[in-house]
BANU-601588 format. One line per 5 residues: for each residue z, x, y of C-alpha. Coordinates in steps of 0.2 Angstrom, whole numbers, always signed. Example, Ala and Ser with C-alpha at 12.3 -4.5 7.8 and 13.67 -1.06 7.14 Angstrom:
# BANU-601588
+39/+62/-22 | +36/+68/-5
END
This chain:
# BANU-601588
+185/-186/+590 | +186/-171/+579 | +172/-168/+567 | +176/-163/+549 | +166/-150/+540
+159/-164/+529 | +153/-174/+544 | +145/-158/+551 | +136/-156/+535 | +130/-174/+536
+123/-172/+554 | +115/-155/+550 | +107/-162/+534 | +99/-177/+543 | +93/-164/+556
+85/-153/+543 | +78/-167/+532 | +73/-179/+546 | +77/-194/+535 | +92/-202/+528
+85/-201/+510 | +81/-182/+513 | +98/-179/+519 | +106/-188/+504 | +95/-177/+492
+101/-161/+501 | +119/-166/+499 | +117/-174/+482 | +125/-190/+488 | +119/-208/+490
+109/-214/+505 | +121/-228/+510 | +135/-215/+510 | +125/-204/+523 | +120/-219/+533
+138/-226/+534 | +144/-208/+539 | +131/-207/+553 | +135/-224/+560 | +154/-219/+560
+151/-203/+569 | +140/-210/+582 | +152/-225/+585 | +166/-213/+587 | +157/-201/+598
+150/-215/+609 | +133/-207/+609 | +117/-208/+599 | +113/-191/+590 | +96/-196/+583
+82/-207/+587 | +68/-213/+575 | +51/-207/+579 | +36/-209/+567 | +48/-213/+553
+59/-197/+556 | +75/-194/+564 | +74/-182/+579 | +89/-176/+589 | +92/-185/+606
+91/-175/+622 | +110/-177/+625 | +114/-171/+607 | +104/-155/+608 | +118/-144/+614
+129/-151/+600 | +116/-147/+587 | +115/-129/+593 | +134/-127/+591 | +133/-136/+574
+121/-123/+568 | +133/-110/+573 | +147/-118/+564 | +136/-120/+549 | +131/-101/+549
+150/-96/+551 | +154/-107/+536 | +140/-99/+526 | +147/-82/+531 | +164/-87/+525
+157/-93/+509 | +148/-77/+506 | +165/-67/+510 | +174/-78/+498 | +161/-75/+485
+163/-56/+488 | +181/-57/+486 | +179/-67/+470 | +169/-53/+463 | +181/-40/+470
+168/-32/+482 | +176/-21/+495 | +193/-21/+486 | +201/-6/+479 | +215/-8/+466
+226/+7/+464 | +237/+8/+449 | +246/+20/+439 | +253/+21/+421 | +264/+32/+410
+253/+41/+397 | +259/+31/+382 | +251/+15/+389 | +238/+23/+399 | +227/+30/+385
+222/+14/+376 | +230/-2/+383 | +226/+0/+402 | +208/+4/+399 | +206/-12/+389
+215/-22/+402 | +204/-14/+416 | +188/-19/+406 | +194/-37/+406 | +198/-36/+425
+180/-29/+428 | +173/-44/+419 | +182/-55/+431 | +179/-45/+446 | +163/-35/+443
+163/-26/+460 | +181/-21/+461 | +185/-2/+463 | +199/+3/+452 | +208/+19/+456
+218/+23/+440 | +231/+38/+439 | +241/+43/+424 | +258/+48/+430 | +273/+57/+423
+289/+46/+424 | +296/+57/+439 | +280/+54/+449 | +281/+35/+448 | +293/+33/+462
+283/+44/+475 | +267/+35/+469 | +275/+18/+474 | +285/+23/+489 | +272/+33/+497
+260/+18/+495 | +248/+28/+484 | +246/+13/+473 | +252/-5/+470 | +259/-5/+453
+264/+7/+439 | +265/+3/+421 | +281/+10/+413 | +289/+12/+396 | +306/+10/+403
+315/+5/+419 | +328/+13/+430 | +339/+7/+445 | +330/+9/+462 | +335/-1/+477
+317/-2/+483 | +307/-4/+467 | +306/-20/+456 | +304/-19/+437 | +296/-34/+429
+296/-35/+410 | +278/-33/+403 | +277/-33/+384 | +287/-28/+370 | +281/-13/+359
+287/-6/+343 | +288/+12/+336 | +279/+18/+321 | +279/+34/+310 | +264/+45/+310
+259/+59/+298 | +244/+69/+294 | +233/+61/+281 | +237/+76/+270 | +256/+74/+271
+265/+67/+256 | +271/+51/+265 | +254/+47/+271 | +251/+34/+258 | +267/+25/+262
+266/+7/+268 | +283/+7/+276 | +297/+20/+279 | +315/+20/+285 | +323/+30/+299
+334/+38/+286 | +318/+44/+276 | +310/+50/+292 | +325/+61/+296 | +323/+70/+280
+307/+78/+287 | +303/+91/+300 | +299/+81/+316 | +288/+84/+331 | +294/+74/+346
+298/+73/+364 | +314/+79/+371 | +328/+65/+368 | +334/+68/+386 | +317/+62/+392
+318/+43/+395 | +302/+41/+384 | +309/+53/+371 | +325/+43/+371 | +316/+28/+365
+310/+38/+350 | +327/+46/+346 | +336/+29/+347 | +331/+24/+330 | +341/+39/+323
+355/+38/+335 | +358/+19/+331 | +361/+24/+313 | +370/+40/+317 | +357/+50/+307
+355/+69/+309 | +337/+74/+313 | +328/+90/+317 | +314/+92/+329 | +304/+108/+325
+291/+106/+339 | +294/+98/+356 | +280/+91/+366 | +279/+83/+383 | +267/+69/+379
+263/+57/+365 | +245/+62/+364 | +251/+80/+361 | +263/+75/+348 | +248/+66/+339
+237/+82/+340 | +251/+92/+332 | +255/+80/+318 | +236/+79/+314 | +238/+98/+311
+251/+94/+298 | +265/+103/+307 | +277/+89/+304 | +279/+70/+306 | +284/+60/+321
+290/+43/+328 | +279/+37/+342 | +275/+20/+351 | +262/+10/+343 | +252/+9/+360
+249/+27/+360 | +241/+27/+342 | +231/+11/+345 | +214/+19/+343 | +219/+33/+331
+218/+25/+314 | +202/+35/+310 | +208/+51/+319 | +216/+60/+304 | +233/+51/+306
+242/+40/+294 | +251/+26/+304 | +266/+20/+294 | +277/+5/+300 | +295/+8/+301
+306/-4/+291 | +319/-7/+303 | +318/-16/+320 | +311/-4/+333 | +306/-16/+347
+306/-9/+365 | +302/-16/+382 | +289/-10/+394 | +288/-14/+412 | +277/-15/+428
+285/-7/+443 | +281/-11/+461 | +289/-10/+478 | +302/-23/+482 | +296/-25/+500
+278/-29/+496 | +270/-44/+487 | +257/-39/+474 | +239/-43/+478 | +231/-57/+468
+220/-43/+459 | +236/-33/+454 | +244/-49/+448 | +228/-52/+438 | +228/-35/+431
+246/-37/+425 | +243/-53/+417 | +228/-46/+408 | +237/-30/+402 | +252/-41/+396
+239/-51/+385 | +231/-35/+379 | +247/-27/+373 | +254/-43/+366 | +238/-47/+356
+238/-29/+349 | +256/-30/+343 | +253/-47/+336 | +237/-42/+327 | +243/-26/+320
+262/-30/+317 | +263/-48/+315 | +273/-53/+331 | +274/-50/+349 | +288/-54/+362
+289/-55/+380
END
């Protein structure tokens, strides 16, 4: 006969409690259930495991070796449960992830906060990456996943859609357009712009709103990152088109954030190696980040797409 873990638990409970009633209390089950299980086990094994002395069940001499091994099995099961509990809290786990700056500054920290509430003991190693650094980060196994603002073709990297963002216009609160409730690409193009090089994939997302309408525009100051663009706009050196995720926490930072009247949705992605499955922790992070980004767009701009 092969004993199940449940039967092992019944035998050990009777051994510890010394009575059927005590074993039932330990296991939070009924006495008849424990009694039936014990009879079935003894019948199947062909030996008596307990004898009754002075109203208590004590192990028979032939069963003592079995009980020694049952205790060892029980200890190993308890150790397994402890290990599972530690995994559920993320203890001993390191999640390495990267993100391009536009999503890293606000969205990723919010998602990491949610992740840590689910896995309080997890170690998160978070790096902000330039787009050109993302390939090495994944292919050299420095991290599991990279959050991207666009995708490119690569034979060894999988791009999974994350959430749709949208573009906004930003201006210093002292700028003449600061009080506007909406603005069109044509109106934006009439002003001196601060922007990212249109040849840059991230910059191309911003420039796309002008190119779709064949509008001429003038970038008077170029910057590498969205946060730098915001700092320059705050100095009233020009206005800019930027993604909404970059400015999510900047409404009280001297910036006017103005919705653009035309459709400006763009897709974001998570990238990971095609030859490696994501860990459950990385999958949880992606799910939480997607929810954070979609909730933000829905709350601020009335819709979210996946």
